[in-house]
C-alpha positions, 0 to 999 in steps of 0.5 A, a space after each residue: 502465530 506460526 500456524 497462521 504464517 504456515 497457513 498463509 505461505 503454504 497456500 499462496 494465491 495470486 493477487 492483482 494490484 490496481 492503483 497509483 504506480 510510483 518511483 521512489 528515488 533516494 539521494 543519500 549524502 552528507 552535509 559539511 557546510 552551509 551554502 554561501 548563496 542562502 542559509 541552507 545546507 549543501 548536500 554532498 551526494 554519496 549515492 542514489 537509489 530507486 525503488 518501486 513506490 506507491 502501488 508498485 511497492 505493494 507489488 514488490 512486497 507481495 513478490 518478496 513474500 513469495 506471492 504471484 502478483 499482477 499489476 494494473 496502473 499508469 506510467 508516463 513515457 519517460 525514464 522513470 516509467 522505463 525504470 519501473 518496467 525494468 524493475 518489475 520485469 527483473 523480478 519476473 512480474 508481468 508489466 502487461 497491465 502498465 498503461 503508458 499515458 504520454 500526457 503525464 509523467 510517471 510519479 516520482 518521489 525524490 527524497 534527500 537523506 542525510 545521516 538517515 534523516 530525510 531533509 526534503 521530498 520533491 514530487 514530480 507528478 500529475 494528479 488529474 484523473 486519467 482520461 476515459 480511454 486510459 481507464 478503459 484500458 485498465 479495466 480491459 486488463 482487469 477483466 482479463 486477469 480477474 479469473 486468475 486471482 483471489 484478491 484485488 488490492 486497490 492502492 489509492 494514492 490520489 494520483 488519478 488512476 483510482 476514479 469513479 468509473 474504475 471503481 463502479 465497474 471494478 467492485 461489482 466485477 470482483 463480487 461477480 467473480 467472488 474476488 476479495 477487494 481491499 482498498 488502501 484509501 484516499 479521502 477524495 474517493 471515499 464515496 466510490 468505495 462502497 461495496 469493497 470487502 475491506 478498507 485500511 485507513 490510518 487513524 487520520 484518514 479514518 477521522 477525516 473520512 467520518 468527521 469523528 475525532 478519535 480520542 478513546 476506544 469509544 470514539 475509535 469504534 464509532 468512527 470505524 462503525 461509521 465507515 462500515 455502515 457507509 461502505 457496507 464492508 466486512 471490516 475496517 483495519 485502522 493503522 494507528 502508528 505507535 498504537 499498532 492497529 485496530 480491526 472492527 468487523 461488521 458484527 461489531 467485534 473490535 480487536 486491538 493489535 499492539 505495534 511490533 516495531 522495536 525502532 522506527 527509522 522510516 515509515 515510508 511504505 509501511 502501509 503498502 506492506 500491511 495491505 500486501 500481507 492482508 491480501 495474501 492472508 485473506 486470499 487463502 481464507 485466514 481470519 481478518 484479525 489473525 492476518 492483521 496480526 501477521 501484517 502488524 509484524 510486517 509493518 514493524 519490520 519495514 519501519 525499522 529500515 531506511 527508505 522504501 522497504 519490503 519484507 520477506 518470508 524469512 524476516 517475518 518468520 524470524 520476527 515472529 519466532 523472536 517475539 516474546 510477547 
């Protein structure tokens, strides 16, 4: 695994992330009493943190791993949008590809956490597809930077940025420039993903996409084969929670990768870390199964952290060296 790590991180190539940008807010507190107004706990706030979320968390992970990253997405004309711009700019990431849409808010996910336990999540968002003008601006930026990247991550959270027109232009454009495409999918856009290089559904999404219930290895393989046939992709990487992940390539080879998580505190953003590492590895020509094993280590690190988390090269290398399996 050390050889794979060195091959990836000694030869990093730029990545473009296109998708649904978010801000993740965490309100931390304690509960000592029940409200006299209703049978609900009263949270005494002890702190508040903000993190890039959704597609922006993919960007943050690529950056924390030492990669050069471009980003294209939509924000609102609001404080959350400004916060996201400031956060990315502070990291030295260009925000030129962030399009401001005054008709919608920046997606905000607010989580209230008490003693490491998430109590409730509050979403502020608009899920309608962005209008043609905004889609055109996104495509203009993508066309501007596509010759500078080796891989594009399509981070689809179903908030309207990833839509039929965008995909119908982006996927052929990527093929024209020999750029790898990886999609972290949502069911609603499944029909438009045809032609992507790789797709990373979790096992629930894979079931919903195909209608095949995953009960054993045979049904898992049948489910993944159905995705490959429909999308004509090179491989499907299915994340399976405590079962780790499985990779099926177009030639029919199925590989299982056991989880590396020691303790699971919070799965928020784990898929973002996986797709970030896949993008970096595939961009330098690492075999999909090998880079999936590397991504599995990354996922094992971030689920052991509370909140929206990122992973660094140092953490990844240390985890690999300490793995006795």
